[in-house]
N, C-alpha and C positions, 0 to 999 in steps of 0.2 A: 150831615155829620161832621164833626169837628175834625181836621186831619191831624194826625199823630205827629208830635214835634219831632225835629231833626234829633237823632240820638248819637250822631257823630261817630258812630262805628264803621269799620270797614265792610264792604260787600262781601267780604269772603274771609274765612279763617286762615287761610292757607297762603303763607307770605310768598310762595311762587305764583300762585294765581294771582295775587295782590301787583306784583311786579308787573306781570304780564299784560293786565289790564290798561289798556291804554285810555280808555275813556274815564278812567278813575284818577281824576287829578291829585288825590289826598296824597303828601309826600309820605314816604316811609322814614320813621323818626328812628334815632339812636341805631341805626344800622351800621356797625363797623365792618370792616372788610376781611373777609375770611384769611388764612393762610394762601390758599390758593388764588384768591383775589390779589394779594399783594405779589404773589409770583407772577402773574400777568403783567404786572407793572415794570419788571424786572428786564434789563437787556439779556438775550440770550446767550451772548458771548462775550469775552473781554474786548474791550475798546481803549486800548494803549495810547491812541492819540485823539481822543475825544470827538470822533468824527461821527457820532450817531446821529446828529442833528442834520447833517450835510449829506450824509451817505445815501446810496442806493442798494447797498448790500443788506440782505434779508437778514444775515446773521446779527446785525446791529439793531434790528427792530425789536421792539418789547415782544412778549409772548402774545398779548393781545393784539398788536399789530401785525404780527406773523399771521395768526388765525384770521383776522380780518381779510387780509391780502389774499390767504389762500382760498376763502370763503368767496372773494369777489372774482377770483379767476375761474373758480368751478360756476359761478353763476353766468359769467359771461361766455363759458366755454358751451354752456347748454343752451344760452340764446343763440349763439353763432351756428351751432348743429342744426337749427332748426329754421334757418333763413338763408337766402341766397345773396352774398355781397356783390354789389356792382362796383368794380374797380374801374379807375381811371388809369389804363395801362399806358406807358410811355416809354419807361426804362426797364428792359427786360435782364435779367441776369442769368447766365447759363453755366452751368457747372458740371465739369465732367472730369474723369481720371485722364490727364493730360499724357502720360505715358502708354496709354491702351491706344492702339492704332484705329481698332475698329470704332471705340467712342468717340475720337476726336474727327473721324469721317463724319459720324452722327451729328456730332455738334456742328459741323460745317454745313450738313444738309440743313438742320435746324435752323440756324443763324440766317441761311439764305432764304429760307422759306418765311422766315419773320419779317426782315427786311424787304421783301417782296410783296409782302400782303399789305402794309401800310407805311406810306412815308413819312408818319409821325412816330413810329417805333424807333427806338435806339437799342441796339443788342451789345451787352457787356460780356466778353468772354475772358479766360484768365490770360494774363500777360504772357506766360510762357508760350502761347500759342500764335503769338504775332510772329514770329519767326520761325513757326512750324511749317515744315514742308508739306504735310498731309492737309494740314487745315488751310495753308496757302491764303492768308488774309489779302496779300498783293493781287492775286488771281480774282478774289471776290470783288475787289475793287476795280479793277480792270474791266470785269464782266458788267459791271453797273456801276457807272461813276455817281449814281444818287446815293450809294452806300457811303460815300465819305462824309465823316462827321457823324455818322450814324452807327458805325461799328466801332466799338471801344473796347478798352482792355483794363479789367479790373485787377487790384492788388489786395494784399492781406490788409495792408494800411487802411485801404479805402473802406474795406467791409468794415473794419473797427471803429473808425472815425466818422464815417458818412453812409451809414446802413440805411438811413431815410432816402437815398437817392435812388434806390431800387424800388420797383413796384410789385416785383414777383420775381421769384427764382424757379428754375427748370433745372431740376436735377436730373442727369442721364447717368444710370449705373445701377449699383445695388444699395443695400442699406449703409454700407460704408461710405458711399458719397452723400447719404441724407445726413448721416453722422459729421460728415465734414463740413457740411453746410451750417449745422449747428455750431461747429467749431469756430468757423469764421465768424459768423455772427454772434458774437458773446453776449449782446444785449439784446436790441432790437433786431427782431427776425422777420423779414418780408414773407409772406405766404409762400408756401413752396409745394409745387407740383413735380411730384418724384415719378420719372418714367423707368420701368422695369428693364434693365438690361445687364442685371446681376446674377447672382446665384440664388438667394433665398427669396428676399422681396417681402419683409413684413411691412418695410415702410415705402415701398414703391409701389403704388396703387394704378397706375395709368401705364397703358400698353403703347410702347413707342411707336409701333406701326401705326396706331391710331391719332399720332399727335395733331393731324390737320383738324380733325374732328373736335378732339378734346381741347385744343386751344381755342378754336374759333368758338366754340360753345362757352368756354370759360371767359374769353375777351368780351363777347357780346353779350351774353346772359348772366352772368356773375358764377361766383364759386361759393361752395360752402366749406367751412374751415372747422376743424378739429384743433384745439389746444391742448397740445401735449405737455404734461409736466415735465420741468426741468428741475435740476438741481442746482444750488450754487455750493460749491466747495471751495474753503479757504484753508491754506497750509499756515498752522500757526508755530512758530519757532519758539523754542524755549530760550528766555534770556539769560546769559553768563551771569552768575552771582555767587558770591562767596558763601551762602549757607550751604550746609552739608545735610544729608539726609532728605532730600527735597522728595515728596510725594504728589504726584499727579492728581490723585483723588483729591488731595486736599486743595491743591491749587485750583482745581475745577469747580469743586462743589462743596469745599469744606471752608474752613476759616479764612483762608488766602483767596477765595473766589473774587472777593471784592477788589483784590490787587490787580489793577488792569496792566501792571509793568512786569509781570512775570513771564509773558509772552508777547511776541510782535507778529502781525500778518506778514506773510511772503507769497501772495499770489492768491487770486480768486478766478476760479473757472465756472461757467455754467454748462452743465452737461446733459446730456438727453439719455444716455443709457445707464451708465453705473459709474461710481467709485470704488475702487479696489485698492486695500491696503493688505499688502502680503510680504511674504519673507525675502521676496526678491532673489539675489544670486547667494544667498545664505545657505548653508547644509542644512541648519536646524529651524526648526519652526518658529513663528513669531509669538510674541507675547503682547497682545493688544488690550487695552483698558476700552469698554464702550460704555458710552454716557448717554441717556436721553433726556432733555432738558436738564434740570438740576438734579438727575438722579444717577447714581452708577447702576448700571445693569448687569454687568458681569466682566470678568476677566476671560479672554479668549486664549486660548493655546491652540494653535492651528496653523497651515499654510498661509491663512488670511482671511480676510472677510470683505463679501461684496455687497455694497449697498445700491440698491438698484430701484429705478423708476419703474411704473408699469409697462413705459415702453421697453425698458431693458429686460423685462422678464423673461424674453425669449432668447437672450443672448448668454451672457457669462453666468448670470444667474440660474438659467436653465441648466447649463453644464454641471453647475456647482450643486444641483438638487434643489433648487428653490421652487417656488410655486408660479405657475403660469397666471398671468394677472391680465385682465382686459384693461386697455390704455385709459379709458374713462374712469377707473377708480382712483380716488384722491389718497394714493397710499405709499409708504416707502417699505421695500422688500430688504430684508437683512438675512443673509445668507452665509453661513462660515463655508471655508474651503478646507477640506479634508480636517475636519476639527479633530484634535486627538481626545475624543469622548464619544461614548455611544449616546448622549442626550443632547447634544445641541441640535434642535430643531428649527428650520426656518421660521422667522416671524414675521408678520405683517403689521405696520404701525401706520398711525394716521399722518397725512402729509403737513401737519401743523407742528409736528414734533422737531426738536434740533438734536441731530446726532452729533457726538464728538467722539473720534477713533483716534486713541492716543498711544505712543510707545511708553511705558512706565521707565522711570529713572532706572530702576534695578534689571531692567531686561538685559540678557546677554548679548543681543545685537539690535542692529537697526531694522525698521521694515522700510518698505517702498511703497509710495502712493502712484496711483495713475488715474487718469480721467478720461473716459470714453477712449480708453488704450493709448492716451497721450501724455505728454509732459510728465513722464515718469522720473520721479525724485525721491529722494532719500529721505526718511524721517527718523532722526536719531533720538535717542532715548529724552523724554521730556516734549519732543513735537506732538501736534496732533492734528487731525483735519476735522473742521466743522462743516456739517452737512445739513443743509437746509432747502426748503421748496424755494426756488427761484421765482422772482416777480416777472421774469422774463420768460415766458413759456413759448413753445414751438409750434406756429400754425402750420399744420399740415392740411392741404388741400384733399377734399375727400371726393372721389368719384360719385355723380348724381345719383347713380341708378342702384347703388349696392351700398348704402351707408351703413345699414344696420348690420348685415351679416358678414361684412367684410373682414372682422377679426378672426371668426370662426372659421371663414373660409381658408384665411391664411394660415392658421396653425394645422389646419386639416390638410391643405396642400403641400406645405412646408415641410412638416414634422410628422406626418400621417397620423395626426391626433386620434386616437380610439380607433386606430384601423385594424380591424379584425375579421376573420371569415364568420360569417353570420352563423347562428347555431341552426342547425336542422330541426324543421317541425316533427311532431310525433305523427306516426302512422298507426292508426287504429286498427286492430283485429278485425278482419271480417268472417264472419261464420259462412 
């Protein structure tokens, strides 16, 4: 039988299927980009200095690049949670509250144990402990002269400029200590083992009393890591110009959105819990414009707004009435703080969105921004904060024996989640 001639038709009438079929090599002709496709190629925020090509700030990526970055981090996190990483540990970073006497004693005990365990280990502790009488660095060196050159002291500048020096971080304290570790390492963060010596302990997964077993296993057999989403938050200041009647909505998503000289950047922070914009010391409520990508979401009249990561959902977000969220969810939580309306419900957005929270030019007062409770600064009318997923997630080390139930256990233990006396059963009548 003579074979039928080629007809040149595509194998499916559905354009979506046509694009997805990798084995179909026929090009799609005359397909112009949609509005959404064009929007994917735009920078997500203003770039007054033209640094988009060189920068590592996620706010200066295109929407497509930001989506690809977020997807890549999620895929990597999924793989890391299923394997055990063998680390060549040499430089160990110990973080502790230097003003807590009990914790300083614990850090001395831990440093002594590590230095004794292996002659190749180098331990870094905070520089303020060098002259601390409780830590007694001189006493440690006198006790064992082999510690010389292996007991060193870190500074904030060292964390910022040479984070690759450290192979692993050991945090002793509560959740605040873990947040401090995130703050110190603004870009690359070493894997962090957090020992519970604080109050709540959502982020502190290891029992300090068992540190010899935990660390011996981690150093010899490897670790399992969870990559926790961090936000990149950039403060954008309004440039002084002669124009009157300026409109923040027009400057960010309207006709002036392409003018990169309306604002300048004034500091970028990578945060683990939340960005808060609130009324600060002002006696009246804040007025805040909220934007998502190239859309004006709403005008908020409230004490403030909390933009939280899933990790931060159990912190300020919880106190403001926001949702509890498992840390593996790739989302952004937006919760108003004492909104002057009955209808502002908390919302949950995808982690590929870029939020901008700004003070309109006609606002009665300034607002104030804080980042994981730090670097509190004033936002004057016309200023705004850009919030997007960071390309530098926080690698939290998980206990090997309880990875899957860890989060449910922590909210049950610390918040008494769904704690209630069980309803009694019916007792049937007996004749």
